[in-house]
PLY file of the C-alpha trace (Angstrom):
ply
format ascii 1.0
element vertex 349
property float x
property float y
property float z
element edge 348
property int vertex1
property int vertex2
end_header
39.07 30.72 -29.46
38.88 29.30 -25.58
39.47 25.60 -26.47
42.28 23.89 -24.03
44.87 22.23 -25.59
45.02 19.67 -23.21
47.85 17.61 -21.41
51.54 17.14 -22.79
52.65 13.99 -23.06
55.80 13.24 -21.21
57.82 12.30 -23.91
57.67 15.74 -25.64
58.18 17.56 -22.66
61.12 15.51 -21.60
62.51 16.01 -25.06
62.42 19.09 -25.32
63.39 20.00 -21.80
66.73 17.80 -23.16
67.10 19.61 -26.18
67.30 23.06 -24.71
69.79 21.33 -22.03
67.52 20.71 -19.21
69.59 17.50 -17.92
69.98 17.04 -14.76
67.90 14.41 -12.34
66.92 15.85 -8.87
66.82 12.87 -6.05
64.51 12.29 -3.49
61.20 11.09 -2.59
58.47 11.38 -5.34
55.80 12.69 -2.91
57.51 15.76 -1.88
60.61 18.24 -2.87
63.92 17.33 -2.89
67.26 18.77 -2.48
69.04 19.08 -5.54
72.78 19.55 -6.51
73.74 20.48 -10.64
77.37 21.55 -10.64
77.22 20.59 -14.59
74.87 23.66 -16.11
75.20 27.14 -16.25
71.86 28.26 -14.21
69.71 31.42 -14.68
65.98 31.68 -13.40
62.83 32.24 -14.69
59.53 33.74 -13.24
56.16 31.36 -13.14
53.69 33.39 -14.73
50.22 33.56 -15.92
50.26 33.73 -19.61
48.00 32.29 -22.87
49.23 29.09 -24.31
48.47 29.04 -27.88
48.68 26.13 -30.19
49.51 27.36 -33.90
49.69 25.48 -37.05
51.74 26.40 -39.57
50.90 26.20 -43.65
52.73 27.21 -46.78
50.83 30.00 -48.99
51.16 32.02 -52.22
51.10 36.27 -52.40
48.50 37.45 -54.83
45.90 39.70 -54.64
42.86 38.13 -55.31
40.81 37.38 -58.83
42.33 39.22 -62.40
40.04 40.96 -64.90
41.67 41.08 -68.12
41.79 44.40 -69.59
41.83 44.74 -73.81
42.75 47.29 -76.25
40.30 48.94 -77.84
41.69 49.86 -81.10
44.14 48.80 -83.38
47.11 50.60 -82.79
50.85 50.47 -81.33
51.38 50.67 -77.77
52.71 53.79 -76.38
52.80 54.08 -73.08
51.36 50.89 -70.66
51.15 51.86 -66.71
53.87 49.43 -64.44
52.97 46.57 -63.35
52.56 46.53 -59.64
51.66 50.19 -59.80
48.29 51.49 -59.14
45.51 52.87 -61.62
42.71 55.28 -59.88
39.90 56.95 -60.68
40.27 59.13 -63.63
43.68 57.89 -64.59
44.07 55.74 -67.95
45.83 52.51 -67.99
47.89 52.69 -71.25
47.90 54.91 -74.29
47.53 53.60 -78.52
49.41 55.59 -80.66
49.86 58.54 -78.04
46.48 58.76 -77.08
45.87 58.12 -73.67
42.62 55.46 -73.05
41.19 52.48 -70.62
40.04 55.30 -68.31
39.19 54.68 -64.74
35.86 54.69 -63.20
34.99 52.94 -59.87
31.64 50.86 -59.79
30.28 47.50 -59.90
28.35 47.78 -63.04
30.41 47.31 -66.16
29.57 49.92 -68.53
27.67 47.61 -71.63
26.35 50.60 -74.11
28.14 53.70 -75.12
26.33 56.88 -73.16
26.01 60.76 -74.43
22.87 62.72 -75.41
19.80 60.83 -76.23
20.87 58.17 -73.77
17.79 56.47 -72.24
17.71 56.04 -68.47
19.96 53.47 -66.48
21.51 53.10 -63.60
24.63 53.28 -65.57
24.42 56.97 -66.28
24.12 57.26 -62.79
27.27 55.29 -62.01
28.55 57.64 -64.59
27.84 60.74 -62.98
29.05 59.62 -59.58
32.22 59.57 -60.80
32.29 62.87 -62.34
31.42 64.21 -59.39
33.86 62.67 -57.50
36.28 63.92 -60.01
35.30 67.06 -59.54
32.90 67.64 -62.53
29.56 68.65 -62.44
26.78 66.63 -63.70
23.99 68.56 -62.26
21.90 65.80 -59.93
23.24 62.02 -59.84
20.45 59.96 -61.50
19.61 58.56 -64.07
18.99 60.31 -66.36
21.30 61.84 -68.83
21.12 65.79 -69.08
22.83 68.35 -70.50
24.61 69.23 -67.55
26.14 65.56 -67.97
27.43 66.37 -71.62
29.07 69.40 -70.36
30.55 67.31 -67.11
32.10 64.90 -69.67
33.40 67.40 -71.88
35.10 69.40 -69.32
37.00 65.27 -67.90
37.71 65.17 -71.49
39.35 68.89 -72.49
41.55 68.40 -68.91
43.30 65.29 -70.61
43.33 66.69 -73.95
40.73 64.53 -75.63
38.39 64.93 -78.48
35.47 67.07 -77.00
32.69 64.67 -77.88
30.44 64.78 -74.59
29.80 60.89 -75.24
31.09 58.15 -72.91
32.06 55.56 -74.99
32.43 51.82 -73.13
35.44 50.10 -74.83
37.53 53.49 -73.14
37.16 52.78 -69.70
37.42 50.22 -66.95
35.23 49.94 -64.09
36.34 48.27 -61.11
34.86 48.61 -57.53
37.79 51.02 -56.17
41.46 51.53 -56.80
42.91 48.46 -58.52
46.72 46.99 -58.88
48.44 46.29 -62.51
48.96 43.09 -62.76
50.63 40.99 -65.04
51.36 42.65 -68.49
49.63 40.52 -71.82
51.68 43.17 -74.10
54.96 45.95 -74.20
55.20 49.22 -75.42
55.97 49.18 -79.02
53.49 46.18 -79.38
50.59 46.51 -82.23
47.47 45.56 -80.82
43.86 44.81 -82.35
40.57 45.89 -80.77
40.15 43.23 -77.97
43.72 42.14 -77.96
44.72 41.11 -74.39
47.01 44.02 -72.65
47.07 44.03 -68.98
45.37 41.97 -65.86
43.83 44.31 -63.09
43.34 43.07 -59.46
42.73 44.32 -56.04
45.07 46.38 -54.20
45.04 44.24 -51.19
47.55 41.40 -50.80
45.72 37.88 -50.47
47.25 34.86 -49.31
46.30 31.88 -50.60
46.82 28.30 -48.53
45.39 24.45 -47.74
44.85 23.76 -44.14
45.14 20.21 -42.65
41.12 19.19 -42.85
41.69 18.23 -38.83
42.45 21.58 -38.30
40.17 23.69 -39.92
37.51 23.71 -37.36
39.42 25.18 -35.33
40.16 27.75 -37.70
37.18 30.95 -38.39
37.28 34.16 -40.18
38.33 36.72 -38.59
41.16 35.03 -36.97
44.65 36.99 -36.79
47.68 35.28 -37.94
51.03 35.89 -38.47
52.48 35.72 -41.85
56.30 35.13 -42.51
57.19 36.94 -45.58
60.28 35.82 -48.38
62.51 38.28 -46.57
62.22 36.67 -43.13
60.11 39.85 -41.86
57.04 38.95 -40.16
53.50 40.72 -41.28
49.71 40.40 -39.69
46.83 39.21 -41.40
43.07 38.00 -40.78
41.82 35.03 -42.30
38.88 35.69 -44.79
37.42 32.09 -46.00
37.83 28.75 -44.87
36.33 26.04 -47.25
33.68 23.81 -46.17
34.93 20.95 -49.22
37.88 19.27 -48.06
40.28 17.90 -50.72
42.18 14.37 -50.31
45.56 14.54 -50.02
47.69 12.32 -52.60
50.12 9.78 -52.13
48.69 9.50 -48.49
48.57 13.13 -47.57
46.00 14.21 -45.43
43.31 15.65 -46.69
43.58 19.53 -46.85
40.47 22.42 -46.64
41.05 25.93 -48.63
42.19 28.87 -46.63
42.40 32.74 -47.44
44.17 35.48 -45.74
44.30 39.48 -46.38
47.23 40.61 -45.38
46.83 43.94 -42.82
48.97 47.35 -42.44
51.18 48.74 -45.47
54.02 46.61 -45.11
55.87 46.51 -48.54
54.96 43.15 -50.26
57.12 40.92 -52.48
56.07 40.12 -56.11
52.91 38.15 -56.77
53.24 34.17 -56.74
55.86 34.57 -54.08
55.87 32.30 -51.31
54.87 32.85 -47.42
54.42 30.94 -44.36
51.02 31.42 -42.52
50.93 30.93 -38.66
47.54 29.68 -37.22
46.02 29.91 -33.66
44.01 26.54 -33.44
43.94 26.47 -29.37
44.32 28.57 -26.76
44.54 27.71 -23.11
44.05 31.24 -21.42
45.85 32.39 -18.24
47.87 28.89 -17.79
50.46 29.33 -15.16
53.42 28.20 -17.23
57.09 27.66 -17.04
59.42 27.51 -19.32
59.75 23.97 -20.67
63.65 24.47 -19.70
62.51 24.47 -16.37
61.12 20.84 -16.31
63.61 18.44 -14.18
62.65 14.93 -14.61
62.02 12.94 -10.95
61.49 9.95 -12.41
59.99 8.47 -15.28
56.84 10.57 -16.44
57.07 12.38 -13.28
57.85 16.21 -13.29
59.24 18.87 -10.69
60.83 22.62 -10.83
63.56 23.97 -8.90
62.33 26.68 -7.02
65.60 29.67 -6.95
64.80 30.63 -3.32
65.03 27.34 -1.66
66.90 25.37 -4.27
64.44 22.52 -3.93
62.65 20.48 -6.22
58.26 20.88 -6.32
56.51 18.25 -8.08
54.20 19.31 -10.96
51.42 18.56 -13.09
51.83 19.48 -17.01
49.17 21.02 -18.81
49.34 22.77 -22.22
52.17 23.71 -23.94
53.33 26.27 -26.60
56.27 28.26 -27.93
58.37 26.74 -25.31
56.19 27.29 -22.17
54.43 24.68 -20.07
51.62 24.75 -17.94
52.19 23.53 -14.58
49.67 22.57 -11.64
50.37 22.03 -7.84
50.88 23.16 -4.55
54.60 24.10 -4.69
54.51 26.23 -7.38
52.79 29.66 -7.33
52.68 32.64 -9.48
55.86 35.18 -9.42
58.02 32.17 -8.11
61.22 31.94 -9.96
62.43 29.16 -11.14
65.47 27.36 -12.12
65.99 27.38 -15.81
69.80 26.24 -17.65
71.10 29.75 -19.30
0 1
1 2
2 3
3 4
4 5
5 6
6 7
7 8
8 9
9 10
10 11
11 12
12 13
13 14
14 15
15 16
16 17
17 18
18 19
19 20
20 21
21 22
22 23
23 24
24 25
25 26
26 27
27 28
28 29
29 30
30 31
31 32
32 33
33 34
34 35
35 36
36 37
37 38
38 39
39 40
40 41
41 42
42 43
43 44
44 45
45 46
46 47
47 48
48 49
49 50
50 51
51 52
52 53
53 54
54 55
55 56
56 57
57 58
58 59
59 60
60 61
61 62
62 63
63 64
64 65
65 66
66 67
67 68
68 69
69 70
70 71
71 72
72 73
73 74
74 75
75 76
76 77
77 78
78 79
79 80
80 81
81 82
82 83
83 84
84 85
85 86
86 87
87 88
88 89
89 90
90 91
91 92
92 93
93 94
94 95
95 96
96 97
97 98
98 99
99 100
100 101
101 102
102 103
103 104
104 105
105 106
106 107
107 108
108 109
109 110
110 111
111 112
112 113
113 114
114 115
115 116
116 117
117 118
118 119
119 120
120 121
121 122
122 123
123 124
124 125
125 126
126 127
127 128
128 129
129 130
130 131
131 132
132 133
133 134
134 135
135 136
136 137
137 138
138 139
139 140
140 141
141 142
142 143
143 144
144 145
145 146
146 147
147 148
148 149
149 150
150 151
151 152
152 153
153 154
154 155
155 156
156 157
157 158
158 159
159 160
160 161
161 162
162 163
163 164
164 165
165 166
166 167
167 168
168 169
169 170
170 171
171 172
172 173
173 174
174 175
175 176
176 177
177 178
178 179
179 180
180 181
181 182
182 183
183 184
184 185
185 186
186 187
187 188
188 189
189 190
190 191
191 192
192 193
193 194
194 195
195 196
196 197
197 198
198 199
199 200
200 201
201 202
202 203
203 204
204 205
205 206
206 207
207 208
208 209
209 210
210 211
211 212
212 213
213 214
214 215
215 216
216 217
217 218
218 219
219 220
220 221
221 222
222 223
223 224
224 225
225 226
226 227
227 228
228 229
229 230
230 231
231 232
232 233
233 234
234 235
235 236
236 237
237 238
238 239
239 240
240 241
241 242
242 243
243 244
244 245
245 246
246 247
247 248
248 249
249 250
250 251
251 252
252 253
253 254
254 255
255 256
256 257
257 258
258 259
259 260
260 261
261 262
262 263
263 264
264 265
265 266
266 267
267 268
268 269
269 270
270 271
271 272
272 273
273 274
274 275
275 276
276 277
277 278
278 279
279 280
280 281
281 282
282 283
283 284
284 285
285 286
286 287
287 288
288 289
289 290
290 291
291 292
292 293
293 294
294 295
295 296
296 297
297 298
298 299
299 300
300 301
301 302
302 303
303 304
304 305
305 306
306 307
307 308
308 309
309 310
310 311
311 312
312 313
313 314
314 315
315 316
316 317
317 318
318 319
319 320
320 321
321 322
322 323
323 324
324 325
325 326
326 327
327 328
328 329
329 330
330 331
331 332
332 333
333 334
334 335
335 336
336 337
337 338
338 339
339 340
340 341
341 342
342 343
343 344
344 345
345 346
346 347
347 348
């Protein structure tokens, strides 16, 4: 983004400066520099520097892991093992055991199994998907294609033997879960010791990447785009990084006089340890940027008259007039012939 945040209202700047302790007033002519005397506030200095001034809007969001895919029990029996919530299910691993028999084996792909496969199965892309997984797991299905061959059967038997399963050489769709990559175990629908029937829900699978769902004021939405970087404050107070992955195109009217909002999705980046599903987070979004603005701390501003401001130069102890521009993060853009980049200005300690 490269849009300017515009001119700061004088009242806002004065309020910010007073809150920080800049309570002294200069005396003299509004059109030139003026001597200043201040023996009430401990003083320090800051450097007038070029910096990007970034407008931000903070919104509340909820941490999750994307859409959940339910997984059902493949057979009747007692759940004797179930992977823990929050753990990761990878290719070739099983989600659970029923009557001490592992099942819910993970395959990667985009096409769910819709039939049982084995010797005599007709050609199909589901065959190729199974063969790709076998090869990735170290089993040789022969040429990876849509044709089920004796080599495919042998590879399935090896897969089963390594997992203490009956070596049928067949892939029964009820025993497999297909995801587009490693999956995170979400909320359990059953627990170890529960008796289940075929089709009974046992757990949910989600993606492994943390996703934040939030809503942003509809008036600010045009300034936010997919790919924008954001700062995310997690429930423990630590900051994480993320990127906007989706900005809605339809506004939802607010209730009880509140502003309309637009849906926003953010994906967390990095490997920071995360909180639980549903945890509240804060997302800080960039909604405007003034690049390479000559800026001073807001606390450096001196009110020389109503609506008129200056800064005190540390070298001369004189106040020079400035015009104000964008403001963000405690800094304000200043222009005027009396202050240059690198100049030291007086600020309260």
